[in-house]
C-alpha positions as CSV (number, residue, x, y, z in Angstrom):
1,M,23.4,-23.7,-77.5
2,K,24.3,-27.2,-76.4
3,M,20.7,-28.4,-77.1
4,L,20.8,-26.8,-80.5
5,F,24.1,-28.6,-81.4
6,N,22.8,-31.9,-80.0
7,R,19.7,-31.5,-82.2
8,I,21.8,-30.8,-85.3
9,K,23.9,-33.9,-84.5
10,A,20.8,-36.1,-84.1
11,I,19.3,-34.9,-87.4
12,S,22.5,-35.2,-89.6
13,P,25.6,-36.5,-87.9
14,I,27.6,-36.1,-91.2
15,L,26.9,-32.4,-91.5
16,Y,27.4,-31.9,-87.7
17,Y,30.9,-33.4,-87.6
18,F,31.8,-31.8,-90.9
19,S,30.8,-28.4,-89.5
20,L,32.9,-29.0,-86.4
21,G,35.8,-29.9,-88.6
22,Y,35.5,-26.7,-90.5
23,L,35.3,-24.6,-87.4
24,A,38.5,-26.2,-86.2
25,L,40.0,-25.5,-89.7
26,F,38.9,-21.9,-89.4
27,L,40.9,-21.5,-86.1
28,M,43.9,-23.3,-87.6
29,L,43.9,-20.9,-90.6
30,V,43.6,-17.9,-88.3
31,M,46.7,-19.1,-86.4
32,L,48.5,-19.9,-89.6
33,A,47.9,-16.3,-90.8
34,Q,49.9,-15.1,-87.8
35,F,53.0,-16.9,-89.0
36,D,52.6,-16.8,-92.8
37,H,52.5,-13.2,-93.9
38,R,52.3,-13.7,-97.7
39,Q,49.7,-11.7,-99.5
40,L,47.3,-12.1,-102.4
41,S,45.3,-9.1,-103.7
42,G,46.7,-7.0,-100.9
43,V,45.6,-9.2,-98.0
44,N,47.0,-12.2,-96.1
45,L,46.5,-15.2,-98.4
46,W,44.9,-17.2,-95.6
47,L,42.1,-14.7,-95.1
48,K,40.0,-16.1,-97.9
49,P,40.3,-19.8,-96.9
50,G,39.5,-18.8,-93.3
51,K,36.3,-16.9,-94.4
52,F,35.3,-19.8,-96.6
53,A,35.8,-22.3,-93.8
54,L,33.7,-20.3,-91.4
55,S,31.0,-19.8,-94.0
56,I,30.8,-23.5,-94.9
57,A,30.6,-24.4,-91.3
58,L,27.6,-22.1,-90.8
59,Y,26.0,-23.4,-94.0
60,C,26.3,-27.0,-93.0
61,L,25.0,-26.3,-89.4
62,T,22.0,-24.6,-90.9
63,W,20.7,-27.3,-93.2
64,P,19.9,-30.0,-90.7
65,L,17.5,-27.6,-89.0
66,Y,15.5,-27.5,-92.2
67,L,16.0,-31.1,-93.3
68,Q,14.3,-32.3,-90.2
69,F,11.0,-31.0,-91.6
70,L,11.6,-32.7,-95.0
71,P,9.6,-36.0,-95.2
72,F,11.8,-37.3,-98.0
73,K,14.6,-38.6,-95.8
74,L,16.6,-40.3,-98.6
75,L,16.7,-37.0,-100.5
76,G,17.9,-35.3,-97.3
77,R,20.7,-37.8,-96.8
78,R,21.8,-37.6,-100.4
79,F,21.8,-33.8,-100.2
80,A,23.9,-33.9,-97.0
81,N,26.4,-36.3,-98.5
82,F,26.8,-34.4,-101.7
83,T,27.2,-31.1,-99.8
84,V,30.0,-32.7,-97.8
85,F,31.7,-33.8,-101.0
86,A,31.2,-30.4,-102.8
87,M,32.4,-28.3,-99.9
88,S,35.4,-30.6,-99.3
89,F,36.3,-30.2,-102.9
90,E,36.0,-26.4,-102.8
91,M,38.0,-26.1,-99.6
92,I,40.8,-28.4,-100.8
93,A,41.1,-26.3,-103.9
94,I,41.1,-23.0,-102.0
95,V,43.6,-24.1,-99.4
96,S,45.9,-25.8,-101.8
97,Q,46.0,-22.8,-104.1
98,A,46.6,-20.5,-101.2
99,A,49.5,-22.7,-100.0
100,R,51.0,-22.3,-103.5
101,G,50.6,-18.6,-103.4
102,Q,48.0,-18.7,-106.1
103,M,44.4,-17.3,-106.4
104,S,41.8,-20.0,-106.4
105,H,39.1,-17.9,-108.1
106,Y,39.4,-16.2,-111.5
107,N,42.8,-17.7,-112.0
108,I,43.5,-18.9,-115.6
109,S,47.2,-18.0,-115.6
110,S,48.1,-21.6,-116.3
111,T,46.4,-24.8,-117.5
112,Y,46.4,-26.2,-113.9
113,N,45.0,-23.0,-112.3
114,A,42.3,-22.8,-115.0
115,L,41.4,-26.4,-114.5
116,V,41.1,-25.9,-110.7
117,F,38.9,-22.8,-111.1
118,S,36.7,-24.5,-113.7
119,L,36.2,-27.6,-111.6
120,M,35.3,-25.5,-108.6
121,G,32.7,-23.8,-110.6
122,V,31.1,-27.1,-111.9
123,V,31.0,-28.6,-108.4
124,I,29.5,-25.5,-106.6
125,V,26.9,-25.0,-109.3
126,A,25.9,-28.6,-109.0
127,Q,25.6,-28.3,-105.2
128,T,23.6,-25.0,-105.5
129,L,21.2,-26.5,-108.0
130,F,20.7,-29.5,-105.7
131,A,19.9,-27.1,-102.9
132,L,17.5,-25.3,-105.1
133,Y,15.8,-28.6,-105.9
134,V,15.5,-29.3,-102.2
135,G,14.0,-25.8,-101.7
136,F,11.3,-26.4,-104.2
137,T,10.6,-29.8,-102.7
138,F,9.6,-27.9,-99.5
139,F,6.5,-26.8,-101.4
140,K,5.3,-30.4,-100.9
141,V,5.7,-30.1,-97.2
142,K,2.6,-29.3,-95.1
143,A,2.6,-26.9,-92.2
144,L,2.0,-29.5,-89.5
145,S,5.0,-29.6,-87.3
146,L,6.0,-26.0,-88.0
147,S,4.1,-22.7,-88.6
148,P,3.2,-21.5,-92.1
149,A,5.4,-18.5,-91.5
150,L,8.5,-20.7,-90.7
151,L,7.7,-23.0,-93.6
152,W,7.6,-20.1,-96.1
153,A,10.8,-18.7,-94.6
154,I,12.6,-21.9,-95.2
155,R,11.3,-22.2,-98.8
156,L,12.1,-18.6,-99.7
157,G,15.3,-18.5,-97.7
158,I,16.7,-21.5,-99.7
159,I,15.5,-20.1,-103.1
160,V,16.8,-16.5,-102.5
161,S,20.1,-17.9,-101.2
162,C,20.5,-20.1,-104.3
163,I,19.7,-17.2,-106.7
164,F,22.5,-15.1,-105.2
165,A,24.8,-18.0,-105.0
166,L,24.5,-18.4,-108.7
167,E,25.3,-14.7,-109.0
168,G,28.9,-16.0,-108.6
169,G,28.6,-16.9,-112.3
170,I,28.6,-13.2,-113.1
171,M,31.9,-12.8,-111.3
172,A,33.3,-16.0,-112.9
173,S,32.4,-14.7,-116.4
174,R,34.2,-11.4,-115.7
175,L,37.1,-13.1,-113.9
176,S,36.8,-10.4,-111.3
177,H,34.6,-9.3,-108.4
178,A,35.4,-5.6,-108.7
179,V,33.7,-3.4,-111.2
180,G,35.6,-0.4,-112.4
181,V,38.9,-1.2,-110.9
182,P,41.2,-4.3,-110.8
183,D,40.6,-6.7,-107.9
184,G,42.8,-6.1,-104.8
185,G,42.3,-2.4,-104.0
186,P,41.4,-0.8,-100.7
187,G,38.7,-2.8,-98.9
188,L,36.6,-2.9,-95.7
189,P,38.2,-4.6,-92.7
190,L,37.9,-8.4,-92.7
191,L,35.3,-8.5,-95.4
192,N,37.6,-6.7,-97.9
193,W,34.8,-5.4,-100.0
194,S,36.0,-2.6,-102.2
195,R,35.8,1.0,-100.8
196,I,36.5,2.6,-104.1
197,A,34.5,0.7,-106.7
198,G,31.6,-1.7,-107.2
199,D,32.0,-5.1,-105.6
200,L,29.8,-8.0,-106.7
201,R,30.7,-10.0,-103.6
202,I,28.4,-7.8,-101.4
203,A,25.1,-9.0,-103.0
204,H,26.6,-12.5,-103.3
205,F,27.3,-12.6,-99.5
206,I,24.1,-10.9,-98.2
207,G,21.9,-12.8,-100.7
208,M,23.3,-16.2,-99.7
209,H,22.6,-15.5,-96.0
210,A,18.9,-15.3,-96.7
211,L,19.2,-19.0,-95.8
212,Q,19.6,-18.0,-92.2
213,I,18.1,-14.5,-92.1
214,L,14.5,-15.3,-93.3
215,P,13.9,-18.1,-90.8
216,L,15.6,-16.0,-88.0
217,F,13.2,-13.2,-88.8
218,V,10.3,-15.5,-88.1
219,I,11.8,-17.0,-85.0
220,L,12.7,-13.7,-83.4
221,S,9.5,-11.9,-84.4
222,G,7.3,-14.8,-83.3
223,I,5.0,-14.3,-86.3
224,K,2.8,-17.3,-87.4
225,N,1.1,-16.0,-90.5
226,S,2.9,-16.3,-93.9
227,R,2.0,-12.8,-95.2
228,P,4.7,-10.9,-93.3
229,V,7.3,-13.5,-94.4
230,L,6.4,-13.0,-98.0
231,I,6.7,-9.2,-97.6
232,F,10.0,-9.4,-95.8
233,A,11.4,-11.9,-98.3
234,L,10.3,-9.6,-101.2
235,L,11.9,-6.6,-99.5
236,Y,15.1,-8.6,-98.8
237,F,15.3,-9.7,-102.4
238,A,14.8,-6.2,-103.7
239,L,17.5,-4.8,-101.3
240,V,20.1,-7.3,-102.4
241,S,19.1,-6.8,-106.1
242,L,19.8,-3.1,-105.6
243,L,23.1,-3.9,-104.0
244,L,24.0,-5.9,-107.1
245,Y,22.8,-3.2,-109.4
246,N,24.8,-0.6,-107.5
247,A,27.9,-2.8,-107.8
248,M,27.4,-3.3,-111.5
249,L,27.4,0.5,-111.9
250,G,30.9,0.5,-110.3
251,R,29.8,2.2,-107.1
252,P,31.2,1.2,-103.7
253,L,28.8,0.3,-100.8
254,F,29.9,3.3,-98.8
């Protein structure tokens, strides 16, 4: 693990230290939740910022492992810098709104809240489109320092992740992640996914983690040929699409 973190640090110091900062922020938010018991949508209001801090840390620790194979170093640095800016903006908005006792997402109850929500959407869409551009740039990379299987896993992991990241636009247009009931009903522990209705966050979450899961499939299986990766990626995409379809019908996961 230490070698892995040292490698990430060497590839992209800015993403490395940014990730460590967000891991520390996650721990701080967990501790804060023990003292501040205010709730939003039926759960502690610090739960959402904590989950976002952990997710952003994982996201930013993942990217350097892929950027090391990108020969376009200036593009990689610009992407890393913009990612730090975008994720900082998102986190400041989420934490500051939580501190005010306000929802950060789908909140148009005042001019200020609507502005915050709108700007969050603009920034995260820009970051996602930048990531998608980097993903397509990997099609210019030759399988010299990595296997064809891993190269395809990186390409498709980025693309599938971005597709389901942009699924957030469906939730934004509906001003809700629940389908069939208002947000805030009974949910699964920690994840808080609805147990009584469709929840668009499920496909959003699982789809975005294609960024890690597809390359991990290659690493853990030891495959070298690209065909199994293409099949796995297609099945993964189909599964997450079914989860989205199921949620749109208003059906819970379980």
